[in-house]
C-alpha positions in Angstrom: 82.6 33.8 -98.0 82.4 36.8 -99.0 81.8 40.7 -97.8 80.2 43.6 -100.0 78.2 46.9 -99.0 75.0 47.7 -99.7 74.4 50.7 -98.2 74.6 51.0 -94.5 74.9 47.0 -94.7 76.8 44.0 -94.6 76.2 41.2 -96.8 77.5 37.5 -96.2 77.7 35.5 -99.3 78.6 32.3 -98.5 80.7 30.2 -101.7 81.3 27.2 -100.5 84.6 26.6 -102.0 85.8 29.8 -102.9 89.3 29.6 -101.9 89.6 33.1 -101.6 88.2 35.6 -98.9 87.6 39.6 -100.4 87.2 42.1 -98.0 86.3 45.2 -99.6 87.1 48.5 -97.6 84.3 50.8 -96.5 84.5 52.9 -99.1 81.5 54.8 -97.8 83.1 55.7 -94.5 86.4 56.7 -96.6 83.9 59.2 -98.4 82.7 60.7 -95.3 85.9 61.6 -93.5 87.0 63.0 -97.1 83.6 65.2 -97.1 84.1 66.2 -93.2 87.4 66.9 -93.8 86.8 69.0 -97.2 83.5 70.9 -95.2 86.1 72.2 -92.7 88.5 73.4 -95.4 85.7 75.3 -96.8 84.6 76.4 -93.6 88.1 77.5 -93.1 88.6 79.3 -96.7 85.5 81.5 -95.5 87.0 82.8 -92.0 89.8 83.7 -94.3 88.3 85.2 -97.1 86.0 87.8 -94.7 89.5 88.4 -93.1 91.1 88.9 -96.5 88.0 90.9 -97.5 87.8 93.4 -94.8 91.9 94.2 -93.9 90.8 97.7 -92.2 87.9 96.4 -90.2 84.4 96.1 -91.1 82.2 97.9 -92.7 80.3 100.8 -90.4 76.4 102.7 -90.2 74.5 104.0 -88.5 73.4 100.3 -87.0 76.5 99.2 -86.9 77.7 102.0 -84.2 74.4 101.2 -82.4 75.7 97.8 -81.6 79.3 98.5 -81.3 77.8 101.5 -78.7 75.7 99.3 -76.9 78.4 96.3 -76.5 80.5 98.8 -74.9 77.9 100.3 -72.7 77.2 96.5 -71.2 81.2 96.3 -70.9 81.1 99.1 -68.9 78.4 98.1 -66.5 75.8 100.2 -67.7 73.9 98.1 -69.5 72.2 98.3 -73.3 72.0 101.6 -73.3 72.3 104.2 -76.8 76.0 105.1 -75.9 75.6 106.8 -79.2 73.3 109.3 -78.0 74.0 111.7 -75.3 70.6 111.0 -74.4 71.6 107.6 -73.6 68.7 105.9 -73.0 68.0 102.0 -72.8 68.2 100.5 -76.1 65.1 98.7 -77.5 64.7 99.5 -81.1 67.8 96.8 -81.8 67.7 93.4 -79.6 70.4 92.6 -77.6 71.7 89.3 -79.2 74.6 90.6 -81.4 75.8 93.8 -79.1 75.9 90.8 -76.6 78.2 88.7 -78.4 80.8 91.6 -78.8 80.3 92.3 -75.4 81.6 88.6 -74.5 84.3 88.7 -76.9 85.4 92.3 -74.9 85.5 90.4 -71.9 88.8 88.9 -73.0 90.3 92.4 -73.6 89.1 93.5 -77.0 87.0 96.3 -78.0 83.8 95.4 -80.0 84.5 97.6 -83.1 87.3 95.2 -83.4 85.8 92.2 -82.3 83.2 92.3 -85.0 85.6 91.6 -87.5 86.2 88.1 -86.2 83.0 87.2 -85.0 81.8 87.7 -88.7 84.4 86.0 -90.5 83.7 82.6 -87.9 79.9 82.9 -88.7 81.0 83.4 -92.3 82.2 80.0 -92.1 80.2 78.6 -89.6 77.2 79.1 -91.8 78.9 77.8 -94.8 79.7 74.3 -92.7 75.9 74.4 -91.4 74.5 74.7 -94.8 76.8 71.7 -96.1 75.8 70.1 -93.0 71.4 70.5 -94.0 72.3 69.5 -97.5 73.8 66.3 -96.6 70.5 65.8 -93.9 68.2 66.2 -96.9 69.8 64.5 -99.3 71.6 61.3 -99.7 74.9 62.7 -101.9 78.1 63.6 -99.8 78.9 66.3 -102.9 75.8 67.9 -102.2 76.7 69.4 -99.3 80.2 70.2 -100.4 78.6 72.2 -103.1 76.4 74.1 -101.1 78.8 75.0 -99.0 81.4 76.2 -101.6 78.2 78.4 -103.3 77.8 80.0 -99.8 81.6 80.8 -99.6 81.9 82.3 -103.0 78.8 84.4 -103.3 79.5 87.8 -103.1 76.5 89.2 -101.7 76.5 87.1 -98.6 80.5 87.9 -98.2 79.5 91.5 -98.3 76.6 90.9 -95.7 79.1 89.2 -93.4 82.1 92.1 -94.1 79.8 94.7 -92.5 79.2 95.2 -88.4 75.6 93.6 -88.4 73.4 91.4 -86.9 72.5 89.3 -89.9 75.3 86.6 -89.6 74.8 85.9 -86.7 70.6 86.0 -87.6 71.4 83.3 -90.0 73.2 81.4 -87.9 70.7 80.7 -85.3 68.3 80.3 -88.3 70.0 77.8 -89.8 70.6 75.7 -85.9 67.1 75.8 -85.7 66.5 74.0 -88.9 68.9 71.8 -87.8 67.5 70.9 -84.6 64.1 70.3 -86.0 64.9 68.5 -88.8 66.4 66.0 -85.9 63.2 66.5 -83.9 61.3 64.2 -86.4 64.8 62.1 -87.2 64.7 61.2 -83.2 60.9 60.2 -83.5 59.3 63.2 -82.2 61.8 63.2 -79.0 60.3 66.9 -77.1 63.7 68.0 -76.1 65.1 68.8 -79.9 62.0 70.9 -80.3 62.6 73.2 -77.4 66.2 73.2 -78.4 64.4 74.5 -82.1 62.6 76.8 -80.0 65.5 77.9 -77.7 67.5 78.9 -81.3 64.5 80.6 -82.8 64.2 82.7 -79.6 67.6 83.7 -80.1 67.2 84.4 -83.7 64.1 86.9 -82.4 67.0 88.4 -80.1 69.3 88.8 -82.9 66.5 90.4 -85.4 62.7 90.9 -84.7 62.0 89.1 -87.9 62.6 86.0 -85.9 59.1 85.9 -85.3 58.9 84.7 -88.9 60.7 81.8 -87.4 58.0 81.4 -84.9 55.5 81.4 -88.0 57.6 78.8 -90.0 57.4 76.0 -87.5 54.0 76.5 -86.1 52.6 76.1 -89.5 55.7 73.6 -90.5 54.5 71.5 -87.2 50.9 71.8 -87.9 51.3 70.2 -91.4 54.0 67.8 -90.9 52.6 65.9 -87.8 49.6 63.3 -88.0 46.9 63.9 -85.6 45.8 67.2 -83.8 46.9 66.1 -80.9 50.3 65.7 -81.7 50.0 68.9 -83.8 48.6 71.0 -80.2 51.4 68.8 -78.3 54.7 70.3 -80.0 53.4 73.6 -80.9 52.9 73.9 -77.0 56.5 72.6 -76.9 57.9 74.9 -79.6 56.6 78.1 -77.7 57.6 77.1 -74.5 60.7 77.5 -75.5 60.7 80.1 -77.7 58.2 82.3 -75.7 60.3 83.3 -72.8 62.8 85.2 -74.8 60.2 87.0 -77.0 58.7 88.2 -73.6 61.4 88.4 -71.2 62.7 91.2 -73.7 58.9 92.5 -74.2 58.9 93.3 -70.6 62.4 94.7 -70.3 61.6 97.1 -72.8 58.2 98.4 -71.2 59.9 98.5 -67.8 62.8 100.8 -69.1 61.4 102.8 -72.2 57.3 102.0 -71.9 57.6 100.2 -75.5 58.1 96.9 -76.4 60.4 97.4 -79.5 60.5 101.2 -80.2 58.1 100.8 -83.4 55.1 102.5 -84.1 51.9 101.2 -86.3 51.3 103.5 -89.2 50.3 102.9 -92.6 53.1 103.5 -94.9 53.3 101.7 -98.4 56.1 100.1 -99.9 57.3 102.7 -102.9 58.8 102.1 -106.0 62.1 103.0 -105.3 62.0 100.6 -102.7 61.0 98.1 -104.8 63.7 98.9 -107.4 66.7 98.6 -104.6 65.1 95.0 -104.2 65.0 94.3 -107.6 68.3 95.5 -108.3 69.5 93.2 -104.9 68.0 90.3 -106.5 69.5 91.1 -110.0 73.2 91.0 -108.0 72.2 87.5 -107.1 70.7 85.7 -109.9 73.2 86.7 -112.5 77.0 87.0 -111.5 78.6 89.0 -114.5 78.0 92.4 -114.5 78.2 93.5 -118.1 75.0 91.0 -118.1 73.4 92.1 -115.5 73.6 95.9 -116.8 72.2 94.8 -119.9 69.1 92.9 -118.6 68.7 96.0 -116.2 68.3 97.9 -119.4 65.3 95.9 -120.4 62.0 96.6 -118.7 60.7 93.6 -116.9 63.1 91.0 -117.1 64.6 91.0 -114.0 60.9 91.4 -112.4 59.8 88.3 -114.6 62.9 86.5 -113.1 62.0 86.9 -109.6 57.8 86.1 -110.6 58.8 82.9 -112.1 61.0 81.6 -109.4 59.2 82.3 -106.6 56.1 81.3 -108.2 58.0 77.7 -108.6 58.5 77.5 -105.4 55.3 78.8 -103.6 53.5 76.4 -105.9 55.9 73.4 -104.6 55.6 74.3 -100.9 51.5 74.5 -101.4 51.6 71.1 -102.8 54.4 69.5 -100.5 51.9 71.1 -97.7 48.8 69.9 -99.2 50.3 66.3 -99.5 51.6 65.5 -96.2 48.5 67.4 -94.5 45.6 65.6 -96.2 48.0 62.3 -96.3 49.5 61.9 -92.8 49.5 58.2 -92.6 50.7 57.5 -96.1 53.4 60.5 -95.8 54.5 59.8 -92.2 57.1 61.3 -91.2 58.6 58.2 -90.4 58.5 57.0 -93.6 60.3 60.0 -95.2 62.9 59.6 -93.4 63.5 55.7 -94.1 62.9 56.3 -97.5 65.8 58.8 -97.8 63.6 61.7 -99.0 64.6 64.1 -96.2 62.3 66.9 -97.2 61.8 68.4 -93.9 64.5 70.9 -94.6 63.6 72.1 -98.2 60.0 72.5 -97.3 60.6 74.5 -94.1 62.7 76.5 -96.2 60.2 77.2 -98.7 58.2 78.4 -96.0 60.6 80.1 -94.3 61.2 82.2 -97.5 57.6 83.1 -97.8 57.4 83.7 -94.3 60.5 86.2 -93.9 59.5 87.8 -97.2 56.2 88.5 -95.5 57.1 90.3 -92.6 59.7 92.4 -93.9 56.9 93.4 -95.9 54.6 93.8 -93.0 57.1 95.9 -91.4 57.8 98.2 -94.3 54.1 98.6 -94.6 53.3 99.1 -91.2 56.5 99.6 -89.0 58.9 101.0 -89.8 58.7 102.8 -93.5 62.7 103.3 -93.2 63.8 99.8 -94.2 64.9 98.8 -98.1 64.9 95.9 -99.7 68.8 96.0 -99.4 71.4 93.8 -99.7 71.7 92.6 -96.0 67.9 92.8 -95.5 67.1 90.4 -98.1 69.9 88.0 -97.6 68.1 84.9 -95.6 66.2 84.8 -98.5 69.1 84.5 -100.8 70.3 81.5 -98.1 66.9 79.7 -98.3 67.4 80.2 -102.1 71.0 78.0 -102.1 69.3 75.3 -100.4 66.4 75.2 -102.6 68.8 75.1 -105.6 70.9 72.6 -104.2 67.6 70.4 -103.4 66.4 70.9 -107.2 69.9 70.2 -108.4 69.8 66.5 -106.6 66.2 66.1 -107.7 67.3 67.0 -111.1 70.7 64.7 -111.2 68.6 61.7 -111.4 67.0 62.8 -114.6 70.3 63.9 -116.0 73.7 63.7 -114.3 75.7 64.7 -116.3 73.8 68.3 -117.0 73.9 68.7 -113.6 77.9 68.2 -112.7 78.0 70.7 -116.0 75.7 73.4 -114.7 77.1 72.6 -111.1 80.5 73.6 -112.4 79.6 76.6 -114.0 77.7 78.4 -111.2 81.2 77.3 -109.0 82.8 79.0 -111.6 81.0 82.5 -112.2 80.5 82.8 -108.2 84.8 82.6 -108.2 84.5 84.9 -111.1 82.5 87.3 -109.1 83.9 87.0 -105.5 87.4 86.9 -106.5 86.4 90.8 -108.3 84.1 91.5 -104.9 87.3 90.5 -102.6 89.3 92.5 -104.2 87.5 95.2 -104.0 86.5 95.4 -100.3 89.9 95.1 -99.3 90.9 98.3 -100.5 89.6 99.9 -97.9 86.6 100.1 -95.2 82.8 100.7 -96.3 80.8 103.2 -94.7 82.2 104.9 -91.6 85.7 102.9 -91.6 86.3 104.9 -95.0 89.4 106.9 -95.1 86.8 110.0 -95.7 85.7 109.6 -92.4 89.0 108.6 -90.4 91.2 111.5 -92.4 88.6 113.9 -91.4 89.5 117.2 -90.3 86.1 118.1 -88.8 86.3 115.3 -86.2 89.5 116.3 -85.4 87.6 119.8 -84.4 85.2 118.0 -82.7 87.4 115.9 -80.6 88.9 119.2 -79.6 86.4 120.4 -77.8 85.5 120.6 -74.2 83.6 117.6 -72.6 80.9 120.0 -71.5 80.1 121.2 -75.4 76.9 119.9 -77.0 77.2 118.4 -80.1 74.4 118.3 -82.6 74.9 116.8 -86.1 73.4 114.9 -88.8 75.4 111.6 -88.2 75.7 110.8 -84.4 76.8 106.9 -85.2 80.2 108.6 -87.0 80.9 111.3 -84.4 80.5 108.8 -81.4 83.1 106.2 -83.2 85.8 109.2 -84.0 85.8 111.0 -80.5 84.2 108.6 -78.2 81.4 111.2 -77.6 77.7 110.5 -77.9 75.9 113.4 -79.7 72.0 115.0 -80.3 70.5 114.4 -83.5 69.1 117.3 -85.6 65.8 118.4 -85.1 63.6 117.1 -88.7 60.5 117.9 -90.0 59.8 114.1 -91.6 60.6 111.1 -89.4 61.6 108.3 -91.6 60.2 104.9 -89.5 56.3 106.4 -89.7 57.1 108.4 -93.4 54.9 111.7 -91.4 55.1 115.1 -90.8 57.1 115.1 -87.5 55.8 118.3 -84.8 57.9 120.5 -83.1 60.7 121.1 -85.9 60.4 124.7 -85.6 61.1 124.6 -81.9 63.3 121.8 -82.0 65.3 124.2 -83.8 65.0 127.3 -82.0 66.5 125.1 -78.7 69.1 123.8 -80.5 70.2 127.4 -82.0 69.8 128.9 -78.4 72.1 126.4 -77.0 74.7 127.3 -80.0 74.5 131.2 -79.9 74.7 130.6 -75.7 78.3 128.8 -76.3 77.0 125.8 -75.3 77.1 123.7 -78.2 78.2 123.4 -81.7 76.3 122.0 -85.2 78.4 119.6 -87.0 76.8 119.0 -90.6 79.1 116.0 -92.9 78.6 115.9 -96.3 79.4 112.5 -97.0 76.6 110.5 -95.3 73.5 109.3 -96.0 71.8 111.8 -93.5 72.4 115.5 -95.2 69.4 117.3 -94.0 67.7 119.1 -96.0 66.7 122.1 -93.8 70.7 123.2 -94.1 70.1 127.0 -94.4 67.6 127.0 -91.7 69.8 125.2 -89.7 72.7 127.4 -89.6 71.0 130.6 -90.0 72.6 133.3 -87.5 75.7 131.2 -87.0 79.4 131.8 -87.4 80.9 129.1 -89.5 83.9 128.1 -87.6 85.0 125.0 -89.9 85.2 123.9 -93.1 86.8 121.3 -94.9 85.9 118.2 -97.8 82.3 119.6 -97.4 81.7 119.3 -93.7 80.7 122.1 -91.9 80.7 123.3 -88.1 79.2 126.3 -86.7 79.5 128.0 -83.6 77.9 131.0 -82.0 78.9 134.4 -83.5 82.8 135.6 -82.5 
């Protein structure tokens, strides 16, 4: 008798008088161990790569300071507040999850500013590992998990997202966990516990970014499509919402109680501008085309990148609709259990496709109705890029059955180009900090001047985040004619200018205008009219009362 492996089963074959027994090693188990160890190596590589790219800390922006200041406020026992502003009101505009994670590490003695670097480095590695696990679950290929993890670690755009102190890496982490538990829900014969866990991760994603509502919509639609009866659909959606709603309602109630608003968003119509669309086109061009010279040439040709975006998203949309129609119209013939046993495992790519369009719809809705200041920047589009990586690897597995050699060559090309671009990106990022972490801010003489002011002197400035970072003091924002969030004229500009100047002329405040940020005021001459220029350096100016 001798033994051989066929998939996961052992076949026993009686050879009668054969004198020898042939025992074959479990090659599949050995390959799994090797693949798992390789995935761990990629996770560690991602962590180290982020640390290598950020020797002076993560990049910092206005939103970064909000998260860091909110974490410090929590650690001080004051709750989640706008510590970077003199008003120090409760925070509602930014959900609390990222600040809470930073505050947790602060309990062990690490300042949230420093903790953010290690948190995002860890998340970069963990997100790569989660993608590898998802690829293993959605395909029968062990190599697929390693390929998608490698593409993630070598993707310069995604590294840049993790190299800035923002909430997107944590949001991606919870999103991937929700996809994993959703797949486990079907694999484990629709056990309600996995659906509760999925809803919990979606709730955490919502408390990281309000765009988590796109995940809520995604899984509700997926459950309606994938369950094979209306009774099962209603029950599963109810279980899912029972896990999600406490997080959403709890945060909304807190905001109503402390600030009389749910999310600090105001409903107003402001269509997406052509400039904003061009920002998005450039972000997609950076993701699709790894060579800078090629990218510049293609951007010079009108419609090339736009056409590429339309073709790719159009193909994904058609595939998602076709799969949705098949699952919904033939629930008995294409049941969840049958798809798992057959090894097709389409839940993850199908749900990722749904999420891709739900997320895009959510940010378009936010830009047009709630927050005109949101742009199609890299960090906003990063969850879309993660979905595209999942679908790319799934496509590669499908094509491998048609032409294995071509897929191997394409995989090698993708990884090679990604490695080349990532090498350049890491070297560029490691040269110095980004945003408020750059030398122009920490070498600022104007900041040094502000640091020496008495504590009772108020500071009006166009860069309150930077002032908080380098002086540790909350400041006042400048009067502004235009509300960037609603894209509408702001009332009371003249009254605000008069109030600010009266405080300065009374010797109770100063005006600090910084030239290096994104918030240079258009009304600077009016704001400084009649005030004394007490300090000027590197384009930065500080005004006081006339001596």
